[in-house]
TITORBA-605755 format. One record per residue: residue in one letter; chain; x, y, z of N, C-alpha, C, O, CB in turn. Coordinates in steps of 0.1 Angstrom, whole numbers. Glycine has a CB too. Example, Ala and Ser with C-alpha at 12.3 -4.5 7.8 and 13.67 -1.06 7.14 Angstrom:
('a','A',(132,-57,78),(123,-45,78),(132,-33,78),(142,-33,85),(113,-45,90)) ('s','A',(128,-22,71),(137,-11,71),(129,0,79),(134,11,80),(141,-6,57)) 
# end
This chain:
('m','A',(7,-13,1),(0,4,-3),(11,11,-1),(22,9,6),(-15,11,9)) ('r','A',(7,20,-10),(13,33,-10),(5,45,-14),(-5,45,-21),(23,32,-17)) ('v','A',(10,58,-7),(2,68,-9),(13,81,-12),(24,85,-6),(-9,69,4)) ('r','A',(4,87,-24),(11,95,-29),(6,106,-36),(-6,106,-35),(17,89,-37)) ('e','A',(11,117,-41),(1,129,-44),(-2,125,-61),(7,121,-69),(10,149,-42)) ('a','A',(-13,126,-63),(-20,124,-72),(-14,133,-90),(-12,146,-92),(-34,127,-65)) ('i','A',(-12,128,-96),(-6,134,-109),(-12,131,-124),(-13,119,-126),(8,128,-109)) ('p','A',(-15,138,-131),(-24,141,-143),(-23,129,-150),(-33,124,-156),(-21,154,-152)) ('s','A',(-11,122,-151),(-13,105,-159),(-23,96,-148),(-24,84,-151),(6,94,-160)) ('d','A',(-27,99,-139),(-39,94,-132),(-53,93,-132),(-62,86,-127),(-38,98,-123)) ('s','A',(-53,105,-142),(-66,105,-149),(-78,93,-152),(-90,93,-149),(-61,108,-160)) ('a','A',(-70,85,-159),(-81,78,-164),(-82,62,-151),(-91,53,-152),(-76,75,-184)) ('r','A',(-73,61,-141),(-78,55,-128),(-86,61,-122),(-97,57,-117),(-70,53,-120)) ('l','A',(-80,72,-121),(-95,83,-112),(-107,79,-115),(-114,74,-107),(-97,99,-117)) ('v','A',(-109,83,-128),(-126,81,-131),(-127,68,-131),(-138,66,-126),(-132,87,-146)) ('t','A',(-121,56,-133),(-123,45,-131),(-126,43,-112),(-132,33,-107),(-113,38,-139)) ('f','A',(-122,50,-106),(-120,45,-89),(-133,54,-88),(-142,48,-84),(-103,52,-77)) ('f','A',(-134,69,-92),(-148,71,-88),(-161,64,-91),(-170,61,-83),(-151,81,-91)) ('r','A',(-161,63,-100),(-173,54,-110),(-176,46,-98),(-185,47,-91),(-166,44,-127)) ('t','A',(-164,35,-98),(-168,24,-87),(-167,30,-71),(-173,24,-62),(-157,9,-89)) ('l','A',(-162,39,-68),(-167,45,-52),(-180,48,-51),(-189,43,-43),(-160,59,-48)) ('y','A',(-182,60,-63),(-200,62,-62),(-211,52,-63),(-223,53,-59),(-206,70,-73)) ('s','A',(-205,41,-70),(-216,29,-71),(-221,21,-57),(-231,15,-54),(-208,16,-81)) ('e','A',(-208,24,-48),(-207,7,-35),(-210,18,-20),(-213,12,-10),(-183,-5,-32)) ('t','A',(-209,31,-19),(-217,38,-10),(-226,48,-11),(-226,55,-21),(-210,42,-3)) ('n','A',(-235,49,-1),(-244,62,-2),(-237,74,6),(-244,84,9),(-260,60,5)) ('f','A',(-227,73,8),(-219,86,19),(-210,94,12),(-205,105,15),(-209,79,31)) ('m','A',(-210,87,0),(-205,101,-11),(-211,111,-16),(-222,106,-20),(-201,99,-22)) ('l','A',(-212,122,-19),(-223,131,-24),(-229,129,-37),(-241,131,-39),(-218,144,-24)) ('f','A',(-221,123,-47),(-228,116,-54),(-231,108,-60),(-222,99,-61),(-229,119,-58)) ('e','A',(-241,107,-66),(-247,92,-71),(-243,82,-80),(-235,89,-86),(-255,93,-75)) ('p','A',(-243,72,-85),(-235,68,-93),(-243,70,-104),(-255,70,-105),(-230,56,-92)) ('n','A',(-230,71,-119),(-231,77,-129),(-235,95,-124),(-243,101,-132),(-242,68,-137)) ('e','A',(-232,100,-117),(-239,116,-120),(-228,122,-124),(-228,130,-133),(-246,125,-108)) ('l','A',(-218,119,-117),(-207,130,-123),(-198,125,-130),(-192,114,-128),(-199,137,-115)) ('t','A',(-197,134,-141),(-191,129,-156),(-176,136,-158),(-174,144,-168),(-202,135,-169)) ('v','A',(-167,134,-150),(-158,142,-153),(-148,135,-163),(-145,124,-159),(-153,148,-142)) ('t','A',(-142,138,-172),(-138,133,-182),(-120,133,-177),(-115,140,-169),(-145,142,-196)) ('e','A',(-115,124,-184),(-98,120,-180),(-91,135,-183),(-81,139,-176),(-89,105,-191)) ('e','A',(-97,142,-194),(-87,155,-197),(-92,165,-187),(-85,174,-184),(-89,162,-214)) ('q','A',(-106,164,-180),(-111,175,-170),(-102,172,-156),(-97,180,-149),(-130,174,-167)) ('q','A',(-103,158,-154),(-96,155,-136),(-79,158,-144),(-71,161,-135),(-99,131,-125)) ('a','A',(-72,158,-155),(-61,160,-154),(-57,179,-157),(-49,186,-151),(-55,150,-165)) ('r','A',(-62,181,-162),(-68,200,-160),(-68,199,-144),(-58,204,-138),(-89,205,-169)) ('r','A',(-77,195,-138),(-80,199,-123),(-67,197,-114),(-64,206,-106),(-92,189,-117)) ('l','A',(-59,186,-115),(-47,180,-111),(-36,189,-115),(-26,192,-109),(-45,167,-116)) ('e','A',(-38,192,-124),(-26,203,-127),(-25,218,-119),(-16,223,-112),(-28,207,-144)) ('e','A',(-39,224,-124),(-41,236,-118),(-40,231,-101),(-31,237,-95),(-56,244,-124)) ('m','A',(-45,226,-96),(-42,224,-81),(-29,225,-79),(-25,233,-71),(-47,212,-75)) ('s','A',(-19,216,-86),(-3,221,-84),(4,234,-84),(13,238,-77),(5,215,-91)) ('r','A',(-2,239,-96),(5,251,-102),(-1,262,-92),(5,273,-92),(0,253,-119)) ('s','A',(-12,259,-84),(-18,274,-76),(-14,272,-63),(-11,281,-56),(-36,276,-77)) ('e','A',(-15,256,-58),(-15,249,-44),(-33,259,-39),(-35,265,-28),(4,255,-31)) ('s','A',(-42,257,-48),(-53,257,-44),(-63,245,-35),(-74,246,-30),(-55,260,-53)) ('g','A',(-51,235,-38),(-54,221,-34),(-45,209,-37),(-33,211,-39),(-65,218,-41)) ('v','A',(-51,198,-37),(-39,187,-39),(-48,174,-37),(-58,175,-31),(-25,188,-27)) ('m','A',(-45,165,-41),(-49,154,-43),(-39,141,-36),(-27,142,-38),(-51,154,-56)) ('f','A',(-45,129,-28),(-36,120,-27),(-40,108,-30),(-50,106,-24),(-30,120,-15)) ('v','A',(-36,96,-38),(-40,85,-39),(-32,75,-28),(-20,75,-23),(-39,81,-54)) ('c','A',(-43,66,-27),(-33,52,-20),(-37,41,-30),(-48,38,-35),(-38,47,-1)) ('e','A',(-25,35,-32),(-24,23,-44),(-19,12,-39),(-12,14,-29),(-16,25,-56)) ('t','A',(-21,1,-44),(-18,-10,-44),(-17,-23,-56),(-27,-27,-62),(-23,-11,-35)) ('d','A',(-4,-27,-56),(-4,-35,-71),(-10,-28,-83),(-15,-35,-92),(-13,-49,-70)) ('g','A',(-8,-11,-84),(-13,-6,-94),(-26,-1,-99),(-30,5,-109),(-10,-12,-99)) ('e','A',(-34,-6,-84),(-50,-1,-81),(-48,7,-72),(-41,6,-63),(-62,-11,-76)) ('l','A',(-57,20,-76),(-64,28,-66),(-74,24,-61),(-84,20,-67),(-67,39,-69)) ('i','A',(-72,26,-43),(-77,21,-37),(-85,31,-27),(-96,28,-22),(-70,13,-34)) ('g','A',(-79,42,-25),(-83,55,-17),(-78,69,-23),(-67,69,-29),(-78,54,-2)) ('m','A',(-85,78,-22),(-79,89,-23),(-85,99,-12),(-95,96,-4),(-81,94,-36)) ('v','A',(-78,112,-13),(-85,121,-7),(-78,137,-13),(-66,139,-18),(-84,119,10)) ('l','A',(-88,145,-10),(-88,159,-18),(-91,167,-9),(-101,167,-1),(-98,160,-29)) ('g','A',(-79,178,-11),(-81,189,0),(-85,204,-9),(-78,206,-19),(-64,192,11)) ('n','A',(-93,211,-8),(-93,224,-15),(-95,237,-3),(-103,240,6),(-108,224,-28)) ('r','A',(-83,242,-5),(-80,257,-4),(-89,265,-3),(-97,265,-12),(-73,261,-12)) ('g','A',(-89,272,8),(-102,283,8),(-98,293,-2),(-86,294,-3),(-106,292,23)) ('i','A',(-105,300,-9),(-100,309,-20),(-100,322,-15),(-91,329,-17),(-107,309,-32)) ('a','A',(-109,326,-9),(-112,340,0),(-98,347,9),(-100,344,20),(-124,335,13)) ('r','A',(-91,353,8),(-82,358,20),(-86,351,31),(-79,343,37),(-84,373,23)) ('r','A',(-99,353,35),(-103,352,49),(-103,335,54),(-101,332,66),(-119,359,51)) ('t','A',(-105,326,40),(-104,314,46),(-91,304,39),(-90,292,41),(-118,307,45)) ('r','A',(-82,310,32),(-69,304,28),(-63,297,35),(-54,289,30),(-61,311,25)) ('h','A',(-66,299,51),(-57,291,61),(-65,276,64),(-61,268,72),(-54,300,77)) ('s','A',(-78,275,56),(-83,263,56),(-81,253,42),(-77,256,31),(-95,265,59)) ('l','A',(-87,241,46),(-86,227,37),(-96,224,40),(-98,222,52),(-76,216,37)) ('y','A',(-106,222,29),(-120,212,30),(-111,201,23),(-103,200,14),(-137,218,20)) ('v','A',(-117,189,34),(-113,177,31),(-124,164,25),(-134,161,31),(-107,173,44)) ('v','A',(-121,158,14),(-129,149,11),(-124,136,9),(-113,136,4),(-135,153,2)) ('i','A',(-130,123,12),(-116,114,13),(-131,104,9),(-143,105,11),(-103,111,31)) ('g','A',(-121,93,1),(-128,80,-6),(-123,68,-7),(-113,65,-13),(-131,82,-19)) ('v','A',(-129,60,0),(-120,46,-1),(-130,30,-1),(-139,26,7),(-108,46,14)) ('l','A',(-126,26,-12),(-130,13,-20),(-136,5,-5),(-130,2,5),(-112,3,-31)) ('q','A',(-148,3,-6),(-150,-5,2),(-146,-20,9),(-149,-24,20),(-157,-4,-1)) ('v','A',(-140,-26,1),(-132,-41,1),(-121,-34,11),(-119,-41,21),(-124,-48,-17)) ('w','A',(-115,-24,10),(-101,-14,18),(-106,-8,30),(-99,-5,39),(-94,1,7)) ('v','A',(-119,-6,31),(-123,2,46),(-118,-8,55),(-117,-20,53),(-141,4,49)) ('g','A',(-116,2,70),(-111,-9,80),(-94,-12,83),(-88,-17,92),(-117,-23,76)) ('r','A',(-88,-5,68),(-75,-15,72),(-62,-2,66),(-53,-3,58),(-75,-37,61)) ('g','A',(-66,8,72),(-55,19,75),(-51,30,63),(-44,39,63),(-41,11,79)) ('v','A',(-61,25,50),(-60,34,46),(-62,47,40),(-57,55,32),(-57,31,45)) ('g','A',(-77,47,52),(-81,63,54),(-73,72,64),(-73,84,62),(-96,65,60)) ('r','A',(-67,67,72),(-54,70,81),(-42,74,75),(-35,83,80),(-50,60,88)) ('a','A',(-39,67,64),(-26,71,61),(-25,84,47),(-16,91,42),(-17,56,57)) ('l','A',(-43,84,44),(-45,93,34),(-48,109,40),(-48,119,33),(-56,87,25)) ('l','A',(-52,109,55),(-57,120,57),(-42,125,66),(-39,137,68),(-73,119,64)) ('e','A',(-32,114,70),(-18,121,79),(-6,124,65),(6,128,66),(-10,105,93)) ('a','A',(-15,122,55),(-7,125,39),(-13,141,41),(-7,151,45),(-16,113,19)) ('l','A',(-22,140,38),(-28,155,37),(-26,165,47),(-28,176,44),(-42,154,36)) ('e','A',(-24,162,57),(-24,173,70),(-8,171,69),(-5,182,74),(-34,169,87)) ('s','A',(4,163,66),(13,171,63),(15,184,49),(20,195,47),(21,162,64)) ('w','A',(10,175,43),(7,187,29),(9,200,39),(19,206,44),(-13,188,19)) ('a','A',(-6,199,41),(-13,215,45),(-5,222,59),(-7,234,62),(-33,213,51)) ('r','A',(4,212,67),(12,221,76),(23,222,69),(29,232,73),(15,217,89)) ('a','A',(29,218,62),(40,225,54),(37,234,45),(47,239,39),(48,216,47)) ('r','A',(28,237,43),(21,254,35),(17,264,47),(14,276,45),(2,252,22)) ('g','A',(17,258,62),(15,271,69),(-1,272,71),(-6,282,74),(21,284,61)) ('l','A',(-9,257,69),(-22,259,70),(-27,255,85),(-21,245,91),(-29,252,58)) ('h','A',(-38,263,90),(-45,264,101),(-51,254,106),(-50,249,117),(-53,273,100)) ('r','A',(-61,248,94),(-77,245,93),(-80,231,85),(-80,230,73),(-84,259,84)) ('l','A',(-82,222,90),(-86,207,84),(-103,206,88),(-109,205,100),(-76,193,93)) ('e','A',(-111,207,72),(-127,209,79),(-131,200,70),(-126,199,59),(-136,224,80)) ('l','A',(-142,193,75),(-152,184,63),(-165,183,70),(-169,188,80),(-145,166,60)) ('t','A',(-173,173,61),(-187,170,65),(-187,158,66),(-177,152,63),(-198,173,56)) ('v','A',(-196,151,70),(-200,136,69),(-209,133,78),(-212,136,90),(-188,127,72)) ('d','A',(-215,123,68),(-232,119,72),(-233,113,88),(-224,106,92),(-239,106,61)) ('v','A',(-241,115,93),(-241,111,110),(-241,98,110),(-238,91,120),(-254,116,121)) ('e','A',(-245,91,98),(-248,74,99),(-236,69,96),(-234,57,98),(-259,66,88)) ('n','A',(-226,76,91),(-207,73,89),(-203,66,100),(-191,66,101),(-195,88,88)) ('r','A',(-210,61,110),(-203,57,121),(-185,53,118),(-177,57,127),(-212,45,127)) ('r','A',(-180,47,109),(-167,42,109),(-157,55,106),(-146,57,109),(-166,31,99)) ('a','A',(-167,64,98),(-156,74,91),(-155,83,103),(-144,86,107),(-160,84,76)) ('i','A',(-167,88,110),(-169,91,126),(-158,88,131),(-150,97,134),(-180,84,135)) ('a','A',(-156,77,134),(-150,73,146),(-134,72,140),(-125,69,149),(-157,57,153)) ('l','A',(-130,73,125),(-118,76,123),(-113,90,123),(-103,91,129),(-116,71,113)) ('y','A',(-120,102,117),(-118,117,119),(-115,116,133),(-103,118,136),(-130,127,116)) ('e','A',(-124,114,143),(-123,115,159),(-106,112,163),(-98,119,169),(-135,102,168)) ('k','A',(-103,94,157),(-91,90,162),(-77,98,157),(-65,98,162),(-91,75,158)) ('c','A',(-82,106,144),(-73,116,140),(-71,131,142),(-64,138,136),(-74,116,129)) ('g','A',(-81,133,153),(-83,145,159),(-89,158,156),(-87,169,160),(-75,149,162)) ('f','A',(-98,153,148),(-113,162,143),(-120,158,153),(-121,148,159),(-122,160,129)) ('e','A',(-126,171,154),(-136,173,165),(-149,180,160),(-149,188,152),(-130,184,177)) ('r','A',(-162,174,167),(-172,177,158),(-174,190,163),(-169,194,174),(-185,167,157)) ('e','A',(-183,200,152),(-188,214,154),(-199,214,151),(-203,226,151),(-182,225,147)) ('g','A',(-208,206,149),(-220,212,144),(-229,200,135),(-223,189,132),(-214,226,134)) ('v','A',(-241,202,132),(-253,193,125),(-257,202,111),(-265,211,111),(-268,192,137)) ('k','A',(-251,198,101),(-261,205,91),(-271,196,87),(-270,185,81),(-254,211,77)) ('r','A',(-281,200,90),(-296,192,93),(-298,189,77),(-291,196,70),(-312,204,101)) ('h','A',(-306,180,71),(-317,178,64),(-307,179,48),(-312,180,37),(-332,190,68)) ('s','A',(-291,178,50),(-281,184,38),(-281,176,25),(-279,180,14),(-265,184,42)) ('r','A',(-284,165,28),(-287,156,14),(-304,148,13),(-314,145,21),(-273,141,15)) ('r','A',(-301,146,-1),(-316,134,3),(-311,125,-5),(-307,126,-17),(-335,138,-3)) ('i','A',(-313,114,1),(-307,99,-5),(-321,87,-3),(-326,80,6),(-290,92,6)) ('e','A',(-322,88,-14),(-333,75,-15),(-348,83,-11),(-358,76,-10),(-329,59,-1)) ('g','A',(-350,93,-10),(-364,99,-10),(-361,104,8),(-371,105,16),(-380,84,-15)) ('r','A',(-349,105,13),(-351,111,26),(-340,115,29),(-330,110,24),(-357,103,35)) ('y','A',(-341,125,38),(-335,136,40),(-323,127,53),(-326,118,61),(-347,151,44)) ('s','A',(-310,133,53),(-297,130,57),(-290,140,67),(-291,151,62),(-290,129,46)) ('d','A',(-285,140,76),(-280,152,83),(-264,145,79),(-261,135,73),(-285,155,102)) ('e','A',(-259,155,84),(-244,156,78),(-236,166,93),(-240,177,97),(-245,166,60)) ('l','A',(-223,158,98),(-218,168,109),(-207,174,103),(-199,169,95),(-214,161,122)) ('y','A',(-208,186,108),(-196,193,104),(-182,193,115),(-184,194,127),(-200,208,103)) ('m','A',(-170,191,109),(-159,183,120),(-149,193,115),(-151,200,105),(-153,165,118)) ('s','A',(-137,194,124),(-125,206,120),(-119,198,126),(-124,190,133),(-124,223,123)) ('k','A',(-103,200,124),(-91,199,134),(-81,210,129),(-76,211,118),(-83,184,132)) ('l','A',(-78,221,141),(-68,228,139),(-55,222,141),(-51,215,150),(-70,238,147)) ('i','A',(-47,226,130),(-31,219,128),(-18,229,135),(-7,225,140),(-28,219,109)) ('s','A',(-23,240,135),(-10,250,139),(-15,261,150),(-15,273,149),(-4,259,124)) ('v','A',(-20,255,160),(-23,262,173),(-12,268,178),(-12,274,189),(-29,254,184)) 
# end
């Protein structure tokens, strides 16, 4: 298992990874086949993030297969440039095997090296495994985003969580 920064040549595998991820769980934002990012669009996004330091994506791979990813999007306004919004996804067969923790550690190291102060995310209140991981990694609950998503005809709440990394 290896964690590294995603590069534009990963784009084809990332498109496949996201398609699989979104079909395996309701905890991600997008439904299966809803997000239609092309390989070219994914490559351009990775290039832009690298060039501008507006964010970063790390992937976790084993035997040439992408099994997890974490994305950090930096705040765009001067008042939020110290923050990184986190999105993470791990293929279901790899959940509970250290992939999420390794990805979060890589992202936090990247953020610390750039002097960022805050990591933040939202997580479905029913995603107990993810919440437990975030709390083990030092994230704290800040509040509830009520009825933030509608999944299979019912509303779902999300927790706001954050971690201050340069106190």
